[in-house]
N, C-alpha and C positions, 0 to 999 in steps of 0.2 A: 504494500500500500504506500502511496506517495505521502510524504510529510508535507504539511502545510506550513509555509513560511509565515513569519510574523506579519509581513506585508499582506499576505492573502487573508490571514485571520482578521486583521484590521479592516481589510476591504469588505469581508463578509459581514463584520459587525456594523460597518457603515451602511451596508445594503439593508440589513434588518432594521436598523434605526430609521433609515430614510426610505422605507419600502414604498412610500407614495411617490417618490421621485423615480422617474423612468430614465434609465441609461439606454444608449443605443438607439437604433432606428425605431420608429413607431408608425403604425398605421391607425388612422382614426376611422372607426366603423361608421359606415353610411347606411341609410335605410336600404334594405334589400340585401345587404352583405351577409355572407355566412363564413364560418371559419374555413371551410373547404376552399372557397374562392380567394380568401385572404392568403391562405397557405400557398396557393398557386402563384399569386402575385408576388409573394415575398420569397419564394423558393424554399419554403420549409414545409414540414409535414404538419397536419392538424394536431397530432400528438405532441410534437415539439412546441408549437405555439401554445397549446393548452397547458403544457407543463411549465413553460417559462412564465406565462401570465396567470398561473394558478386558476385556470378556468376548469371547473369540475364537470361541466356539461357543455360539450362543444356546440350544441345547438342553442345555447343561451348566451348570445352576445347582443349588445344593444347599441343603437346609434350614438355616436359620441364617445364610446368606450375606446381607450387607447390599447392597442395590441403591440407590444414590444417584440422585436426580433433582432437577431444578430445579422447585421449587414456586412458586406465585404469590407467596407471602411472600418467597421468595428474590429474585424479580424486584423486588418493592416495596423491599426492603432495599438491593439493589444499586443501584437508581435513586437512593435517598436518599443513599447514600454517594458515588456518582458526582456527584450534584448538589452535595453538600457540597464535594467536591474541586474541582469546576469553579468554584464560587463563591469558593473561596480563591485561585484563579488569576486573573490578568488575561487579557483576550482576546488579548493579544500573546504569551502563553505558548503554546508549541507543544502542550503537554498539554491546554490548554483545549479545543481542537478535538477531541482524542481523547475526552475525557469527554463532549462534546456528541454525538459519534457513538455512544458506548456508550449514553447515555440514549435516543437515537433508536432504537437496536436493541432496547432493553428495552421501550420503548413500543409497538413494532410486533411484539414477541415474536420477534425475529430472533435466535434462539439457535443457535449453531453447535456441533455435537457432534463433527464430524470434519473432518479436513483436506480431505476431498472436497467439503464444502459450500462454496459460493462466498461467501456473505454471512452477516453476523451477527457477534456477539461470542461468543467461545468460552464454553461452559457453565462451564468451570473458572474463568474470570475472573469471570463473574457470581457464582458461588458464593463466590469469594474476596472479592469486593466486599461481598456480603451478610454474610459473616462479619466483615468490617471494620466494617460498620455495627452489627452486634450488639455488638461490642466498644466502640464509641462509646456505645451506649445503656447499657451496663453501668456506665460511669463516672459 
């Protein structure tokens, strides 16, 4: 099992505290939309969108609701941040290997949306890393 770095744990804590804040790309549900159509538009599966957005019943979405998803730009930003963090660490640091694994998952698009998936980095972590990179770019 992969060890979570301090940065990842802090990122997850922020995500829980700010759960109303949306990171990443988002689609605003319009009248007549359904999750299947949104999944096709965003290039994700219904199950992935439901898991990421904590939607328990895929047929119950409402106009105005925000559906978050991992966009290509999020993957690019998350990789940039993970690479930056990895470069700041020495190879002997236990977190160095973690960031290398995350970078590999991003490069292969191995995004994990639910606990039932065996491999990949959780979408929430990728979105958090992408947001961290956006904050670095703003400085």
